[in-house]
Structures are given as structure tokens and as C-alpha cells.
C-alpha positions in Angstrom: 0.0 0.0 0.0 1.4 3.5 -0.9 2.3 5.8 1.9 0.0 8.7 2.4 1.2 12.2 1.9 0.1 15.5 3.7 0.1 19.1 2.9 1.3 22.0 5.1 -0.7 25.4 4.6 0.4 28.9 5.8 -1.1 32.2 5.2 0.4 35.9 5.9 -1.1 39.2 5.3 1.5 41.6 3.8 1.3 45.4 3.6 1.7 45.8 -0.1 0.1 45.0 -3.5 0.7 41.7 -5.1 2.7 43.2 -7.8 5.4 44.3 -5.2 5.3 41.2 -3.2 5.5 38.9 -6.3 9.3 40.2 -6.3 10.0 38.3 -3.2 9.2 35.1 -4.7 10.3 35.7 -8.4 13.8 36.9 -8.1 17.0 35.8 -6.4 17.2 39.2 -4.6 13.7 38.9 -3.5 14.3 35.5 -1.8 17.4 36.7 -0.1 15.8 39.7 1.2 13.4 37.8 3.5 14.2 34.1 3.6 17.8 32.8 2.5 21.3 34.1 2.4 22.2 33.1 -1.1 20.1 32.5 -4.1 19.7 31.8 -7.8 16.4 31.9 -9.3 15.2 31.7 -13.0 11.5 33.0 -13.1 10.4 30.8 -15.9 8.5 27.5 -16.4 11.4 24.9 -16.4 13.8 27.3 -14.8 15.9 26.0 -11.9 16.5 27.7 -8.6 18.9 27.1 -5.5 18.4 28.8 -2.1 21.2 28.5 0.4 21.6 29.3 4.1 24.9 30.3 5.9 24.1 27.3 8.4 25.0 25.0 5.2 21.4 24.0 4.3 20.0 24.5 1.2 16.9 23.8 -1.2 16.7 23.5 -4.8 14.4 22.4 -7.7 12.4 23.4 -10.7 10.1 26.3 -11.3 6.8 24.6 -12.4 4.6 27.7 -13.0 4.9 31.6 -13.0 1.9 33.7 -13.2 2.5 37.3 -12.4 1.7 38.6 -10.0 -0.5 35.7 -8.5 1.5 32.5 -8.4 4.7 30.7 -8.2 5.0 26.9 -8.0 8.1 25.2 -7.3 9.5 21.3 -6.8 11.4 21.5 -3.6 14.2 19.3 -2.7 16.0 20.4 0.7 19.3 19.0 1.9 18.8 15.8 3.5 15.0 15.4 2.7 13.7 11.8 2.0 12.5 12.9 -1.4 11.1 16.2 -3.5 8.0 18.0 -2.4 5.9 20.8 -3.9 5.7 24.3 -3.0 3.0 26.6 -4.3 2.6 30.2 -3.5 -0.5 32.3 -4.4 -0.9 36.0 -3.9 -4.4 37.6 -3.6 -5.3 41.3 -3.4 -7.0 42.2 -0.3 -7.9 45.8 0.6 -4.7 47.1 -1.0 -2.6 44.6 0.8 -1.7 41.0 -0.2 -2.8 37.7 1.3 -0.1 35.3 0.9 -1.0 31.7 0.8 1.7 29.1 0.7 1.2 25.3 0.7 4.1 22.9 1.0 2.8 19.2 0.1 4.2 15.8 -0.5 5.4 14.8 2.9 5.4 11.2 4.0 4.2 10.4 7.4 7.0 8.2 8.8 10.5 7.9 9.2 12.7 10.8 8.2 9.7 12.7 6.9 8.5 13.4 10.4 11.6 15.6 10.9 11.6 17.2 7.4 7.9 18.2 8.1 8.6 19.7 11.4 11.8 21.8 9.9 9.6 22.9 7.1 7.1 24.3 9.5 9.6 26.2 11.5 11.3 27.6 8.5 8.1 28.8 6.7 6.7 30.4 9.9 9.9 32.3 10.7 10.3 33.2 7.0 6.6 34.5 6.5 7.1 36.6 9.6 10.1 38.4 8.3 8.3 38.8 4.8 5.4 40.7 6.7 8.1 42.7 8.5 10.2 43.8 5.6 7.1 45.0 3.6 5.7 47.1 6.6 8.6 48.5 8.4 11.6 47.2 6.2 13.1 45.6 9.2 14.9 42.3 8.7 14.1 40.3 11.7 17.1 38.1 11.0 19.4 41.0 11.4 17.6 42.6 14.4 17.4 39.3 16.4 21.2 38.6 15.7 23.7 39.3 18.5 26.9 41.0 17.7 30.7 40.5 18.4 30.9 44.2 18.1 33.8 45.0 15.7 34.3 46.5 12.3 36.2 43.9 10.0 39.1 44.7 7.6 40.6 42.8 4.8 43.0 39.9 5.6 45.4 37.9 3.2 48.8 36.2 3.3 50.6 39.6 2.9 48.7 41.3 5.7 49.4 38.2 7.7 53.1 38.3 7.1 53.3 42.0 8.0 51.5 41.4 11.4 53.5 38.4 12.2 50.2 36.3 12.2 51.0 32.6 11.4 47.6 32.0 9.6 46.1 33.3 6.4 42.6 32.6 7.1 40.6 34.6 9.5 38.9 37.9 10.1 40.9 40.9 11.0 39.6 43.5 13.3 39.7 47.1 12.0 38.4 48.6 15.2 36.2 47.7 18.0 32.8 49.2 18.7 32.4 51.2 22.0 30.7 49.3 24.6 30.1 46.1 22.9 31.6 42.8 23.7 34.9 42.8 21.7 36.0 46.0 23.3 34.8 44.9 26.7 37.2 42.0 26.5 40.1 43.8 25.3 40.2 42.8 21.6 42.2 45.4 19.4 42.8 46.6 15.9 44.7 44.0 13.9 43.6 41.1 16.2 42.7 38.2 13.9 39.8 36.0 14.9 40.2 32.3 13.7 37.6 30.5 16.0 34.3 31.2 17.8 32.8 28.4 19.8 34.8 25.8 18.0 33.6 27.0 14.7 36.6 28.0 12.3 36.5 31.6 11.3 37.6 32.3 7.6 35.2 35.2 6.8 32.0 37.0 7.5 29.7 33.9 6.5 31.6 31.9 9.1 31.1 34.5 11.9 27.3 34.4 10.9 27.4 30.6 11.4 29.0 30.8 14.6 26.2 33.1 15.9 23.5 31.0 14.8 20.8 30.1 17.3 22.6 32.6 19.9 21.2 35.5 21.6 22.7 38.6 23.1 24.0 38.0 26.5 25.2 34.4 25.5 28.9 33.7 26.0 31.1 32.4 23.4 34.8 31.5 23.2 36.6 33.6 21.0 40.2 32.4 19.6 42.3 35.1 18.1 45.8 35.9 17.2 47.6 39.2 18.3 50.7 39.0 16.1 52.2 35.5 16.6 50.6 35.0 19.9 47.4 32.9 19.9 45.0 33.9 22.7 41.4 33.0 23.9 38.7 34.9 25.8 35.1 34.3 26.9 33.0 37.2 25.5 29.4 38.2 25.9 27.5 38.7 22.6 26.1 42.1 22.4 22.5 43.2 21.2 22.5 44.5 17.4 22.9 48.0 16.7 19.9 49.3 14.7 19.6 52.7 13.6 16.5 54.7 13.1 16.4 55.0 9.3 14.1 56.6 6.8 12.3 54.5 4.2 12.5 57.3 1.5 15.6 57.2 -0.6 15.4 61.2 -0.7 15.4 61.6 2.9 18.2 59.1 3.3 20.4 61.0 0.7 20.1 64.2 2.7 21.2 62.3 5.8 24.2 60.9 4.0 25.0 64.4 2.7 25.2 65.7 6.2 27.7 62.9 7.1 29.7 63.5 4.1 29.9 67.1 4.8 31.5 66.6 8.2 33.7 63.9 6.8 35.0 66.1 3.9 35.7 68.8 6.2 37.7 66.6 8.6 39.6 65.3 5.7 40.6 68.6 4.2 41.7 69.8 7.7 43.8 66.6 8.1 45.6 67.2 4.8 45.9 70.8 5.0 49.8 71.6 4.4 50.7 68.3 3.7 53.2 67.9 1.1 52.7 65.7 -1.9 55.8 63.5 -1.1 54.5 63.0 2.6 51.2 62.0 1.2 53.0 59.5 -1.1 55.1 57.8 1.5 54.7 54.0 2.3 55.2 53.2 5.9 56.0 49.6 4.7 55.9 47.7 1.5 52.4 46.4 2.2 50.9 49.6 3.8 49.2 52.2 2.1 50.2 55.7 1.7 47.8 58.5 2.4 47.0 59.0 -1.3 46.2 55.2 -1.7 44.2 55.5 1.4 42.2 58.4 -0.4 42.0 56.4 -3.3 40.4 53.3 -1.3 37.8 55.6 -0.1 36.9 56.9 -3.7 36.7 53.1 -4.8 34.6 52.4 -2.0 32.1 55.3 -3.0 32.0 53.5 -6.4 31.1 50.3 -4.6 28.3 52.0 -2.9 26.9 53.1 -6.3 27.2 49.8 -8.0 25.4 48.2 -5.0 22.6 50.7 -5.0 22.3 50.2 -8.9 22.1 46.5 -8.5 19.5 46.6 -5.9 17.3 49.0 -8.0 17.8 46.2 -10.8 16.7 43.5 -8.4 20.0 41.8 -9.2 22.2 42.3 -6.3 25.4 40.5 -6.5 26.6 38.0 -4.1 30.1 38.6 -2.7 32.6 35.9 -1.6 33.6 35.2 1.9 37.2 36.3 1.5 37.6 39.9 0.3 40.7 41.8 -0.2 41.4 45.2 -1.5 43.4 45.2 -4.8 46.1 47.7 -4.6 46.6 48.0 -8.3 43.1 49.6 -8.2 44.2 52.2 -5.7 47.5 52.9 -7.9 45.5 53.4 -10.7 43.3 55.9 -9.2 46.3 57.8 -7.8 47.9 57.5 -11.3 45.2 59.6 -12.9 44.3 62.0 -9.9 47.9 62.3 -8.6 47.7 65.3 -6.2 45.9 65.6 -2.9 43.6 68.4 -4.1 42.5 66.1 -7.1 41.9 63.2 -4.9 39.8 65.0 -2.3 37.7 66.8 -5.2 37.2 63.3 -6.7 36.1 61.9 -3.3 33.8 64.8 -2.7 32.2 64.3 -6.1 32.0 60.6 -5.8 30.1 61.1 -2.4 27.6 63.6 -3.9 27.2 61.2 -7.0 25.9 58.5 -4.5 23.7 60.9 -2.8 22.2 61.9 -6.1 21.7 58.3 -7.1 19.5 57.9 -4.0 17.5 61.1 -5.0 16.5 59.2 -8.2 15.9 55.9 -6.6 12.1 56.0 -6.4 12.0 52.5 -7.4 13.3 51.5 -3.9 10.2 52.9 -2.2 8.4 49.7 -2.8 11.4 47.8 -1.6 11.3 48.6 2.1 13.4 45.7 3.2 16.0 46.8 0.8 15.8 50.5 1.5 16.0 49.6 5.3 19.1 47.4 4.5 21.0 50.3 2.7 20.0 52.9 5.4 21.5 50.4 8.1 24.8 50.2 6.1 25.1 54.1 5.7 23.8 55.4 9.1 24.3 52.6 11.7 27.7 54.0 12.3 28.1 57.1 10.3 31.4 57.9 8.7 33.1 55.2 10.6 34.9 53.9 7.7 36.1 57.1 6.6 37.2 58.1 10.0 39.2 54.7 10.6 41.1 55.5 7.4 41.8 59.1 8.4 43.7 57.7 11.5 45.6 55.4 8.8 46.5 58.4 6.9 47.7 60.3 9.8 49.9 57.4 10.7 51.2 57.1 7.2 52.1 60.8 7.2 53.9 60.8 10.5 56.0 57.6 9.6 57.2 59.7 6.5 58.1 62.5 8.7 60.0 60.2 11.2 61.7 58.4 8.1 
């Protein structure tokens, strides 16, 4: 006798019209925005998709039906599932809002199917709760409920490891700790390299997210790190997340960014006032940036902001690898075509204004509250901290040149 199968049914009211909510189920960016950490999605009958989480779990299958903006149907096969199942999402307009009806069918009733079914219930309930949140307040509950270690990361590679005397080439290097949070409280410092958290090897941002999985603010974790050649270990309390109050209007966000940028540019021009071109060209060590290269890094970073915002407007935000390092040749290229301090400062200031103007014209993001919330958090959570950290780096390079 064939085994009987059953169906799970979920519903969620979302504060947006079906046309806007459809994006969340029909694009890779949309799925990442509320449900998973990595995605690929071909929104056509017969297209394939893959959804993945930083925990290592994934689901994949075939897109069976796409009817815009009413329905998406998928075959579903999660990692470790006993067999494939079916997922159908229906979007119904209701008083200007959307009633999302999701069914997940084809579960067996015995053996491994029992755990598979329970995990599916948990996953869809959490996901649909977050879907409602990103379309109402923009808030990503995965972010606001995730505890923090409390530091700003920087790039790390073999050359940097050699310069710091660190005997490993995989890890996350601390740029600076955040005042009042766990990392600062236990004495972690700039250039410490974290290699393990609660026995989870740390090789990049993704592994840090994995190490915090299932933990809450106030939980204690064991952090293993290198300070130079010395391997150390501390017990640290995880901190509550920093969540800035942010506007859900790109024009208002642009004005707030302009205010931060004005302060940053005033401070930068004051820092470099009276500095000779030779002093700004000085490299403290073969791997260390000069003040000009650091300015070039800020210029390239501004280009990165613009590329990111543009990709979000196109619903095709790229995914980034776990290991990131700045390409020095890119910085040298910027300096080559804008070789003087005034040229670099002017180029940076124009780049910052270009970012703000791009947001002025980003009306399409008003219907993507979750996307706009994420952009705003990135810009306003710690306003200007990236620029100010690199100002200290410039100052150190200039002083080293004078001493040399």
C-alpha cells in the first residue's frame, strides 16, 4: 500500500500590493531579502533555482509555474530530505494588501519525513513573519535578532598576515572595536585576527554568521584570535545588534548621507591641509598604503556603494565571496590619474555627492522597504566610521614619513 502524504498550509497578510510582493518570490534578490542568505532563481517554467543558508542547508528544484503577480509553483528538494516535495505560493489582493497563501505538499508520514516536516513548519513560519516585516517597516528580523561581537572587519590575506606576524592566512581581522560592545569589553584590538568562535573555524563573514546561529545577546562564546604570533582565547558576551532609526524614503536618506559626508570631507581637508605631496606618497612599509592610496580606497569604496545601490534597483544584487581583499593595483590606478591631494579630495567629494544623487533618483526602492532599510542601516548605523578609521591610517602614514 502506498504511503499517504500530507500538505502544510500557511497564510500571511503583507502590507503591499501583489505586484510588489511577487518580487519576493520571483527574483534571487527577493528570496534573499526575507528568507535565505544566497540564491539563484530563474523565474520561468522549467527554470531552476537554488536557495542556501549560511548554516550550510540548501533547497533546490525546478520552477513549475509563474503567473505574474498571482502564483509561483516549485518542486522542492531540501538537503537531507527523503524525497522531493511541492511548494505553491498564491498572492491575492485584499484591501490594497496581499494575502500570501503558501502550501507545501508531498510529505510522507513516517521515518525521516517527520523531522523534515517539522523543519519545514519552522522555516516557513519564521520566513513569512520576516516577509511581513520587510514590507511593513522594512526591518529584517534576521538582522535585528542576531547578536553581535562588536567590531568593524578589515581585509586579511597572506601579505597582511606576514606584515602582522600572524601565523595563519585565514581569519577575520579587526579594523576597530565598537565602543561598549563585547569585543571592546574583553580587550580585543585593531589588527587582532579572529580564527575561531565556539569551535567554529572563522574564515570570513559567513563563518561568523554561522558561529552566531541560534545564539542571543547575552550568551557567552569562546573567541580564539591571534595578536601577532601569539594565539589567545577569551570568553566574550554577545551584544545586542545596533539598529539605527532610518528613513524609508531614498531622498530623505540622501540628505542624511550628505550631512555625514560634509563632516567627513571637512575633517579630511583639515587633516591634509599643509601636507606635502611627498609626505602623502610615503608608504610606511611595502604592504602599507600611503595617504594617497588610502584616499583612493575611499574613492573606490564610493564607487562600490553606487554599484550596490544600482544592482538593488535592478533587483539583481550580486553575491560576494567570503574572502575579500582590496586590490592595491586599483588604488594605484586611481592615484595615477588623480595624482595630487586636491585632485583626490575633489574626486572623493564628487563621488560622495554622486552616491547621494543616485539615491535622489531611486524612487523604485520605495516599494522595496526591506532593501531600503538595509541600505540605510549600512550608511547610518555607524555614520562615517569607515572614513574616520582611514583618516587615522592616513595620519599614521604621514607621521611615519616625517619620522623616516
